[in-house]
N, C-alpha and C positions, 0 to 999 in steps of 0.2 A: 563555723559561721556559714559554710556552704549548705550544711544540712538545714540550718534555720531558714535561710533564704528559700531553699528548695521547698520546705514544708509550707512556708507562707504563700509561695506561688501556687503550690498544690491546693491550698485552701481557697485561694482566689479563683483558680480554674474550676475547682470542685463546686464552689458557690455558684458560679455562672452556669455550669452544667446542671446543677441541682435546680436552678431556676428554670432552665429549659425543660428538665424532667417534669417539674410541677406544672408548668404551663401546658406542656403536651398532655399531661394527665387530665387537666381541665378540659382540653379540647376533645380528647378521647371519651371523656365522661359524658359528652353530649350524645354519644351513640352507644356507649357500653356502660356496664355497671362500674361502680367505684373499684371493686376488687380487680376486675379485668383491666380497667384503665391504668391502675398502678403498674401492672405487669407490662402492658403495651407501651407505656411511657418510658419504661426503664431503658430499653435499647436506644431510644432517641437520646436521652441524657448521657448514656454510656458512650455512644459514638462521639458526641460533642466532647466529652471528657477525654476520650482516647486521643483525639486529634490535638486538643489543646495541651494535654500532658506530654505528648510526643514532641510538640513544637517548643513549649515553654518550660517544662519542668524537668524531665529526665533526659539524660544523655542517651544517645542511640545505643541499642543493645547489640547491634551487629546482625540481628535477625531482620527479615523482611517485614513489611507492614502486616501481611497476613499472619505470620507467626506471632508477632507482638499482639495483634488484635485478638487472636485466639486465647493467648495467655491472659490478656486484659479481661477478656470475657469470662474466663474461668474464675479469676479473682472476683469479678462482679456477680457471678452466680451466688457466691457466699454473701456478698453485700445485698443482692436482691432478696434473699431469704430474710435477712435482717430488716430491710426496708419494708417488705410486705408484712412481716409479723408485727412490727411496731405500728405501721400505718393503719392496718386493718384492726389491730388490737385496740388502738386508741379510738379510731373512728366508730367502731361497732360495739365496743365493750366499755372502755373506761369513760370516754366522754359522755355517752348516754347515761351511764351510771351516776355521774356527778352533775348531770343536767347542762353540760357545756354544749352549746349549739352554734356559737358565732364562728362561721367559716370552719366548722369542725373538720370536714374532710381535708381542706387545704392545710390547716394547721397540723393535723395528724400526719399528712403526707410530708410536709416540710420537716417535721421532727424525725419521721422515719428515714428520710433521705440523709439527714445529718448524722444519724447513729453510726454508720460504718466508716467514719472518717479515718480513724487510726488503723483499723484492720485493712482498709483499702490502701492507705499510704504505704504501709510496710509490705503488703502483698504486691503492689505495683513496683516498688523500689527493688525488692528482692526476688521477684518472679517475672512480672510482665516486662519490665525494662532492664532486668539483670543482664550484665554483659555476657555475651555468648562465649562458651568455652571455658 
């Protein structure tokens, strides 16, 4: 039952952080290309996700904040690759091919941010916030 609650809270925290990610991408997109904005927005959402996961989802690992954040970042490098490939692939290739234009960048980015949910959960549970020792 604890795992189920933990995963549900992880999804809620992740949903909020994803919203921050997408909103910051929209803001970055005012000055940068879509492709660059997706990458620039990622650490903003990631930092929000780290703080909320540390407070609400996972038990303390026994490492300091810096050590956990580095491990959290490593898991998120894998997720960033997934997010970028899906977001850019949808926005630049699939959506134009099918004639989809209604908020195409934002929808593509939202889908991209949702893709690594399971890999991120298990990576953070068993690596980022894994008990030390």
